[in-house]
C-alpha positions, 0 to 999 in steps of 0.5 A: 199683652195681646192687643187685638184691633177689630175693624171693617176690612178694606180692599187691601185685606182681601188677599190676607183674608183669602189666606185665612179662609184657606186655613179654615177650608183645610181645617174643614177638609181634614175633619171630613171628606164632605168638605173636600176642596176643588183644585181651584177653591182658593181662586174661586173663593177669592173671586166670590169674596171680591164680589161680595165685598162690593155689596151693601148687604155684606160686612167683612170684619177682620181682627188685627194684631201688630199689622197682621190679620189673625181672624175674619168674619164674613157677615151677610144680610139675606132675605128670609123665606117669604112665608115668615114674618121676619123678612130678612136675617143676618148670616155669619157666612164664614169665621176663622181665628188663627189657632194661636189666637183662639180662646183669647176672645177674638171671635167675641170681639168680631161678633160684637162688631157684627151685631152692631152692623146687624142691628143697624140694618134692623136684623132680629136674628142671626144664623150660621152653619157649623160643621157637626164634626167641629165640636170646638166651633160649636162650643164657641158659638154656644158661648156666644148665645147661639142655639140649634134650631134646624138640623141639616141631614146629608146622604151620599148617594153612593152609600145607598144599597142597590135595591132589587129590580121590580118586575116590569109586569103590571100589577094593576090592569087599567080599564079602557076609558070611554071615548067622548063619542060613547059618553055623548051617546050614553047621555042622549040615551038617558035623556030619552026621546026628544 
C-alpha cells in the first residue's frame, strides 16, 4: 500500500524540490527545443524558489512517501490584469510527480491542498500553463476540471522567410506645408482691409 503525505514544504525541502524541478525541466526539454535549458538553470531556479518561498503570496506543496519527496506543486497569488473584475488569480506555476508515482492520485492530493489555500486567500479562479506537446499533463489537468480559455502562440524569428527589399523610391510625394508666416498672411487677406 502506498501512503502519500501531502503537506506545506519547509525550508529543508527546497534542495529536494529543486531536484524534482530539474526532472520536470528535462522532461520539457526532451519534448521540445522550445524548452532548452541554460547551463545554469538549476542554480537560477534554486535561487528563484528560495526567493518565492519567503513570500506570503507563494505556497509550496510537497508530496512525501516514506521520507522521500515524490512530487511538488508551486502555487502563487498574482494580480489580474486591472481591467477585469477579478482582482487576483491563483496560479499553479510548476507541478511534478515522479513517473513511478503517477496515476496514483498524487497530483489530485496536492491540488486539493492548493485549492484550500487559494480559497483561504479569496481566489475565485486558478490558472496554469501546460506545454502543448505534453498530452499526459493536459489530460491530468482536464480530469481536475481545467478547461482551455486562452491560447498562446509562438513564432521563432529564425523561421520567418526573408522578404524581398522594397525599393527606396518614394511612392507618394509629400507637398510642402505652408509656413506660419504664409498662413498668417492668408488670414489677413481673407479678413480684408481694417
